[in-house]
C-alpha positions as a printed NumPy array, in Angstrom:
array([[ -0.064,   0.086,   0.11 ],
       [  0.962,   3.219,  -0.941],
       [  2.807,   6.156,   1.902],
       [  1.007,   9.099,   1.746],
       [  3.279,  11.708,   2.322],
       [  2.23 ,  15.648,   3.607],
       [  2.618,  18.284,   0.962],
       [  4.216,  21.993,   1.22 ],
       [  2.08 ,  24.886,  -0.196],
       [  4.657,  27.061,  -0.081],
       [  5.846,  27.566,   3.28 ],
       [  2.865,  25.795,   4.626],
       [  3.183,  22.549,   5.319],
       [  0.017,  19.826,   5.411],
       [  0.616,  16.903,   7.53 ],
       [ -1.56 ,  14.764,   5.416],
       [ -2.524,  14.982,   2.386],
       [ -6.024,  15.417,   2.207],
       [ -7.489,  18.341,   1.306],
       [-10.881,  19.571,   2.224],
       [-12.852,  21.589,  -0.566],
       [-14.658,  24.59 ,   0.012],
       [-18.49 ,  24.26 ,   0.486],
       [-20.565,  27.444,   0.681],
       [-23.699,  27.861,   1.483],
       [-22.661,  27.075,   5.001],
       [-21.103,  23.465,   4.42 ],
       [-17.632,  24.656,   5.572],
       [-17.699,  26.944,   8.152],
       [-15.134,  27.285,  11.284],
       [-16.545,  23.827,  12.672],
       [-15.521,  21.708,   9.584],
       [-12.74 ,  23.81 ,   8.372],
       [-11.135,  24.167,  11.714],
       [-11.187,  20.568,  12.731],
       [ -9.982,  19.109,   9.   ],
       [ -6.863,  21.489,   9.888],
       [ -6.559,  19.942,  13.609],
       [ -6.193,  16.82 ,  12.453],
       [ -3.368,  17.272,   9.94 ],
       [ -5.03 ,  17.975,   6.579],
       [ -5.878,  21.331,   5.494],
       [ -9.65 ,  22.589,   5.989],
       [-11.051,  25.351,   3.496],
       [-13.627,  27.541,   4.68 ],
       [-15.546,  29.213,   2.001],
       [-16.593,  32.754,   1.8  ],
       [-19.565,  32.701,   0.261],
       [-22.706,  33.892,   1.724],
       [-21.525,  34.428,   5.34 ],
       [-24.123,  36.385,   5.396],
       [-26.051,  33.686,   6.615],
       [-23.724,  32.525,   9.215],
       [-24.767,  31.763,  12.737],
       [-29.092,  32.995,  11.476],
       [-27.639,  36.38 ,   9.843],
       [-26.914,  37.929,  13.445],
       [-24.136,  39.797,  11.579],
       [-26.203,  41.347,   8.422],
       [-26.95 ,  45.136,   9.051],
       [-29.806,  44.468,   6.597],
       [-32.431,  41.638,   5.432],
       [-35.144,  41.496,   3.114],
       [-37.704,  38.525,   3.431],
       [-34.652,  37.004,   5.822],
       [-31.751,  37.373,   3.218],
       [-29.191,  39.377,   3.241],
       [-29.575,  42.795,   1.248],
       [-27.066,  43.443,  -1.137],
       [-23.581,  41.885,  -1.38 ],
       [-21.99 ,  43.388,   1.354],
       [-24.346,  41.861,   3.847],
       [-24.422,  38.418,   1.897],
       [-21.095,  38.08 ,   1.887],
       [-20.492,  39.559,   5.406],
       [-16.803,  40.597,   6.616],
       [-17.702,  40.555,  10.023],
       [-19.35 ,  36.989,   9.547],
       [-16.   ,  35.754,   8.062],
       [-13.498,  37.109,  10.611],
       [-15.825,  35.589,  13.122],
       [-15.775,  31.918,  11.099],
       [-11.75 ,  32.246,  10.829],
       [-11.204,  33.136,  14.706],
       [-13.853,  29.991,  15.849],
       [-11.934,  27.92 ,  13.386],
       [ -8.379,  29.084,  14.848],
       [ -9.938,  28.059,  18.098],
       [ -9.91 ,  24.694,  16.964],
       [ -6.466,  24.038,  15.186],
       [ -4.406,  27.035,  16.34 ],
       [ -1.589,  27.847,  14.119],
       [ -1.962,  25.06 ,  11.631],
       [ -2.609,  26.269,   7.832],
       [ -6.233,  27.53 ,   7.067],
       [ -7.92 ,  28.013,   3.058],
       [-10.055,  30.254,   2.037],
       [-12.431,  29.424,  -1.305],
       [-13.676,  32.493,  -2.988],
       [-15.216,  31.83 ,  -6.126],
       [-14.443,  34.17 ,  -8.605],
       [-17.67 ,  34.826, -10.179],
       [-18.93 ,  36.353,  -7.169],
       [-19.391,  40.205,  -7.258],
       [-17.226,  41.938,  -4.556],
       [-14.659,  39.527,  -5.352],
       [-11.434,  41.595,  -5.079],
       [-13.104,  42.919,  -1.382],
       [-13.539,  39.671,   0.079],
       [-10.183,  38.31 ,  -1.02 ],
       [ -8.703,  41.354,   0.996],
       [-11.2  ,  40.48 ,   3.956],
       [ -9.926,  37.111,   4.038],
       [ -6.302,  38.066,   3.863],
       [ -7.099,  40.666,   6.953],
       [ -9.001,  37.567,   8.858],
       [ -6.176,  35.674,   8.731],
       [ -5.976,  32.876,   5.706],
       [ -3.09 ,  31.298,   5.123],
       [ -3.676,  29.823,   1.389],
       [ -6.613,  31.561,  -1.135],
       [ -8.356,  29.19 ,  -3.047],
       [-10.113,  30.389,  -5.912],
       [-11.955,  28.85 ,  -9.095],
       [-15.485,  29.201, -11.289],
       [-13.317,  32.165, -13.494],
       [ -9.435,  32.77 , -13.804],
       [ -7.598,  34.833, -10.843],
       [ -5.842,  36.587, -13.211],
       [ -5.76 ,  39.241, -10.337],
       [ -4.546,  37.416,  -7.069],
       [ -0.776,  38.32 ,  -7.205],
       [ -1.996,  42.102,  -7.22 ],
       [ -4.816,  41.427,  -4.701],
       [ -2.196,  39.357,  -1.824],
       [  1.207,  41.491,  -2.93 ],
       [  1.251,  42.695,   0.772],
       [  0.836,  38.971,   2.393],
       [  3.939,  37.605,   1.414],
       [  3.171,  34.593,   3.158],
       [ -0.005,  33.851,   1.714],
       [ -0.128,  31.253,  -0.918],
       [ -2.643,  31.609,  -4.221],
       [ -4.045,  28.228,  -5.418],
       [ -6.01 ,  28.152,  -8.897],
       [ -8.473,  25.341,  -9.272],
       [ -8.355,  24.662, -13.268],
       [-10.013,  21.465, -15.446],
       [ -7.442,  21.721, -18.204],
       [ -3.729,  22.391, -19.255],
       [ -5.148,  25.139, -21.201],
       [ -6.062,  27.254, -18.233],
       [ -3.226,  26.807, -15.901],
       [ -0.543,  28.063, -18.783],
       [ -2.815,  30.938, -18.795],
       [ -2.575,  31.574, -15.149],
       [  0.781,  30.698, -14.734],
       [  1.527,  33.399, -17.798],
       [  0.327,  36.044, -16.282],
       [  1.166,  35.448, -12.231],
       [  5.139,  34.893, -13.492],
       [  4.94 ,  38.342, -15.133],
       [  3.267,  39.484, -11.226],
       [  6.636,  37.616,  -9.685],
       [  4.046,  34.553,  -8.457],
       [  3.685,  31.226,  -9.282],
       [  0.788,  28.737,  -7.579],
       [  1.428,  27.671,  -4.303],
       [ -0.507,  24.454,  -5.631],
       [ -2.948,  23.731,  -8.36 ],
       [ -6.355,  22.232,  -7.559],
       [ -7.329,  19.938, -10.844],
       [-11.095,  19.388, -10.699],
       [-13.072,  16.668, -12.558],
       [-16.375,  17.005, -13.798],
       [-17.808,  14.489, -11.224],
       [-17.213,  16.968,  -8.458],
       [-20.052,  18.671,  -6.631],
       [-21.394,  22.264,  -7.131],
       [-20.506,  24.164,  -9.989],
       [-18.519,  22.286, -12.544],
       [-15.544,  23.707, -14.872],
       [-16.831,  22.01 , -17.667],
       [-20.226,  22.046, -20.265],
       [-22.796,  20.095, -19.91 ],
       [-21.962,  17.961, -22.702],
       [-18.636,  17.669, -21.611],
       [-18.938,  16.459, -17.83 ],
       [-19.443,  12.509, -19.231],
       [-16.851,  12.877, -22.26 ],
       [-13.939,  10.912, -21.392],
       [-11.512,  12.943, -22.511],
       [-13.047,  15.852, -19.471],
       [-12.68 ,  12.995, -16.624],
       [-10.306,  13.588, -14.169],
       [ -7.953,  10.395, -15.142],
       [ -7.686,  12.08 , -18.295],
       [ -7.225,  15.992, -17.507],
       [ -4.761,  15.017, -14.68 ],
       [ -1.801,  14.225, -17.117],
       [ -1.381,  17.045, -19.498],
       [ -1.942,  19.526, -16.596],
       [  1.042,  17.686, -14.739],
       [  3.051,  18.737, -18.063],
       [  1.974,  22.035, -18.366],
       [  2.342,  22.279, -14.378],
       [  6.39 ,  20.803, -14.757],
       [  7.192,  24.07 , -17.207],
       [  6.508,  26.299, -14.515],
       [  7.638,  24.727, -11.174],
       [  7.254,  21.725,  -9.272],
       [  4.364,  22.863,  -6.73 ],
       [  1.838,  20.009,  -5.604],
       [ -1.139,  19.108,  -8.143],
       [ -4.036,  18.412,  -5.778],
       [ -6.916,  15.978,  -7.554],
       [-10.384,  16.665,  -6.925],
       [-13.65 ,  15.706,  -8.05 ],
       [-15.316,  11.826,  -7.3  ],
       [-12.463,  10.861,  -4.941],
       [-14.397,   8.941,  -2.053],
       [-12.011,   6.323,  -0.674],
       [ -8.267,   5.358,  -0.574],
       [ -8.637,   3.266,  -3.548],
       [ -9.462,   6.569,  -5.448],
       [ -6.619,   8.058,  -3.532],
       [ -4.249,   5.48 ,  -4.713],
       [ -5.493,   5.437,  -8.195],
       [ -4.922,   9.237,  -8.785],
       [ -2.17 ,   9.719,  -7.499],
       [ -0.195,   6.901,  -9.579],
       [ -1.64 ,   9.467, -12.454],
       [  0.588,  12.083, -10.736],
       [ -1.644,  13.607,  -7.923],
       [  0.245,  14.998,  -5.135],
       [ -2.772,  15.113,  -3.005],
       [ -6.814,  14.444,  -2.75 ],
       [ -9.388,  17.151,  -2.421],
       [-12.634,  15.469,  -0.924],
       [-16.113,  18.058,  -0.46 ],
       [-19.027,  15.766,  -0.292],
       [-16.97 ,  12.726,   1.492],
       [-16.916,  15.539,   4.73 ],
       [-20.231,  16.659,   4.485],
       [-20.668,  12.926,   6.316],
       [-18.873,  14.065,   9.436],
       [-20.609,  15.466,  12.975],
       [-18.139,  18.377,  12.688],
       [-19.42 ,  20.035,   9.291],
       [-21.6  ,  22.773,   9.552],
       [-24.33 ,  21.639,   7.129],
       [-27.422,  21.282,   8.773],
       [-28.579,  17.677,   9.71 ],
       [-31.054,  18.116,   6.876],
       [-28.961,  18.311,   4.305],
       [-26.507,  15.549,   5.66 ],
       [-29.894,  13.732,   6.219],
       [-30.735,  14.177,   2.206],
       [-27.446,  13.012,   1.21 ],
       [-27.721,   9.603,   3.431],
       [-31.101,   9.265,   2.08 ],
       [-30.096,   9.374,  -1.86 ],
       [-30.347,   7.029,  -4.609],
       [-27.435,   6.974,  -7.235],
       [-30.214,   8.388,  -9.456],
       [-30.752,  11.327,  -7.147],
       [-27.248,  12.812,  -8.245],
       [-28.661,  15.271, -11.134],
       [-27.254,  17.665, -13.082],
       [-28.759,  21.12 , -13.032],
       [-28.273,  24.516, -14.55 ],
       [-27.061,  27.241, -12.538],
       [-27.44 ,  31.514, -12.284],
       [-23.606,  31.537, -12.303],
       [-23.612,  30.186, -15.646],
       [-21.94 ,  26.688, -15.26 ],
       [-24.091,  23.068, -14.787],
       [-23.88 ,  22.491, -11.02 ],
       [-24.729,  18.908,  -9.374],
       [-26.72 ,  18.604,  -7.014],
       [-29.687,  15.984,  -5.159],
       [-32.916,  16.188,  -6.432],
       [-35.05 ,  17.504,  -4.23 ],
       [-37.693,  19.134,  -4.27 ],
       [-36.638,  22.232,  -5.793],
       [-35.461,  20.953,  -8.753],
       [-38.891,  19.183,  -9.66 ],
       [-40.339,  21.661,  -9.138],
       [-38.272,  24.118, -11.529],
       [-39.812,  26.741, -13.122],
       [-37.528,  27.978, -15.885],
       [-38.077,  31.599, -17.365],
       [-40.226,  32.783, -14.399],
       [-40.54 ,  36.169, -13.657],
       [-41.284,  35.143, -10.254],
       [-37.519,  35.413,  -8.7  ],
       [-36.273,  38.781,  -7.01 ],
       [-32.872,  39.248,  -6.634],
       [-31.984,  40.382,  -3.056],
       [-28.655,  39.344,  -2.062],
       [-26.802,  40.41 ,  -5.547],
       [-24.416,  37.318,  -5.003],
       [-22.862,  36.59 ,  -8.5  ],
       [-21.928,  38.944, -11.53 ],
       [-23.154,  35.928, -14.216],
       [-26.36 ,  36.278, -12.994],
       [-26.99 ,  40.193, -13.807],
       [-29.265,  40.973, -10.769],
       [-31.423,  38.061, -11.006],
       [-31.811,  37.596, -14.842],
       [-29.649,  34.273, -14.778],
       [-31.935,  33.177, -11.371],
       [-34.988,  34.031, -14.036],
       [-33.545,  32.307, -16.477],
       [-32.876,  28.913, -14.625],
       [-35.647,  28.962, -12.434],
       [-34.345,  29.301,  -8.981],
       [-31.791,  31.742,  -7.035],
       [-28.57 ,  30.32 ,  -6.478],
       [-27.921,  32.598,  -2.652],
       [-31.643,  32.133,  -1.762],
       [-31.132,  28.265,  -2.502],
       [-27.976,  27.327,  -0.989],
       [-28.891,  29.555,   1.946],
       [-31.975,  27.253,   2.525],
       [-30.41 ,  24.226,   2.229],
       [-27.882,  25.879,   5.434],
       [-31.059,  26.637,   7.055],
       [-32.503,  23.338,   6.683],
       [-35.157,  24.285,   4.485],
       [-35.901,  21.182,   2.816],
       [-38.349,  22.383,   0.186],
       [-36.59 ,  25.441,  -1.062],
       [-33.413,  24.483,  -0.532],
       [-30.453,  23.075,  -2.949],
       [-28.005,  20.631,  -1.678],
       [-25.191,  20.348,  -3.942],
       [-23.135,  16.991,  -4.153],
       [-20.309,  15.443,  -5.71 ],
       [-21.043,  12.498,  -8.059],
       [-20.56 ,   9.455,  -5.258],
       [-22.856,  11.517,  -2.728],
       [-25.296,   8.523,  -2.708],
       [-22.596,   6.268,  -1.352],
       [-22.985,   8.277,   2.273],
       [-24.439,   5.892,   4.897],
       [-23.208,   7.4  ,   7.738],
       [-21.979,  10.216,   9.919],
       [-18.589,  10.077,  11.474],
       [-15.914,  12.178,  12.975],
       [-13.537,  14.446,  10.912],
       [-10.537,  12.495,  12.483],
       [-11.825,   8.954,  12.238],
       [-12.449,   9.977,   8.195],
       [ -8.996,  11.15 ,   7.819],
       [ -7.754,   8.352,   9.8  ],
       [ -9.562,   5.631,   7.279],
       [ -8.671,   7.499,   4.477],
       [ -4.814,   7.475,   5.321],
       [ -4.946,   3.753,   6.407],
       [ -7.809,   2.367,   4.648],
       [ -9.052,   0.915,   8.334],
       [-12.513,   2.172,   9.834]])
């Protein structure tokens, strides 16, 4: 059996090559991320819609129980509180912050995460070409892009090198991941777009720019999956959905039960206001969608591709409202993101036990 070794992301040593994916809204906040880092992996705090944190107690203005406007949807005070609480769990071990590139106020939220104490900034859903500039006053903070092609990594590395930076690591995400996908709908199931196919050319591209770690993500579930993807060149793995099945996960009990009750045929692809396909559990929201509706109003103004609700009305739901409802445990109106293997979740365990299982292949 392969020995799993830690990785270095810049100056930050991750004892175990297990990265917890950033999941919003409220799936990976202080409790999950803090406990993953405490137990030797890399915990990742999601910066998505922090206004919902602790029943919106940090929100200055709300409408219909929703954070009003971008400033409240991405609450600076809430993000600081999340980091403070995570630090109480993991101490000075590295913590990452995942910030979707497609959000409104991206630059402000990156700065908030830096000031809150993030050691690593992770960004996907777009090309974060401006990250070297945004982090230039934080030389010890590493920047990590999420890519789905060698071409994307080449563009990022070329731009970042011109600014005097290279990635601290790169996350290679295949189309079996939960939430928003980096491939078009007709590419999601094509063999040439699967993780096993895109990883080797991305590794070749990485070798042209340095030896920073490659973190493989999307559909990785157990030790066997880890070993297979490491044989193809990955240095570490990122898991998201698997960590929802932990006691420490910040998701509502309703969210966890949705996954426990799901079957393989319940994991489906949906269109998203973000402009990317998304993968979620087929619950009431998805079953009753009314695309091209005029009923939806934009309250949080969370993502720029949606254009103040145009995207939401086109696909039939607001991404902030629906993910927020999942965090609040509202089964009928929540959107419950899941990776392709989410139906495999059969029990809720502790973070420590899950990491130990992945490291040793023993329950």
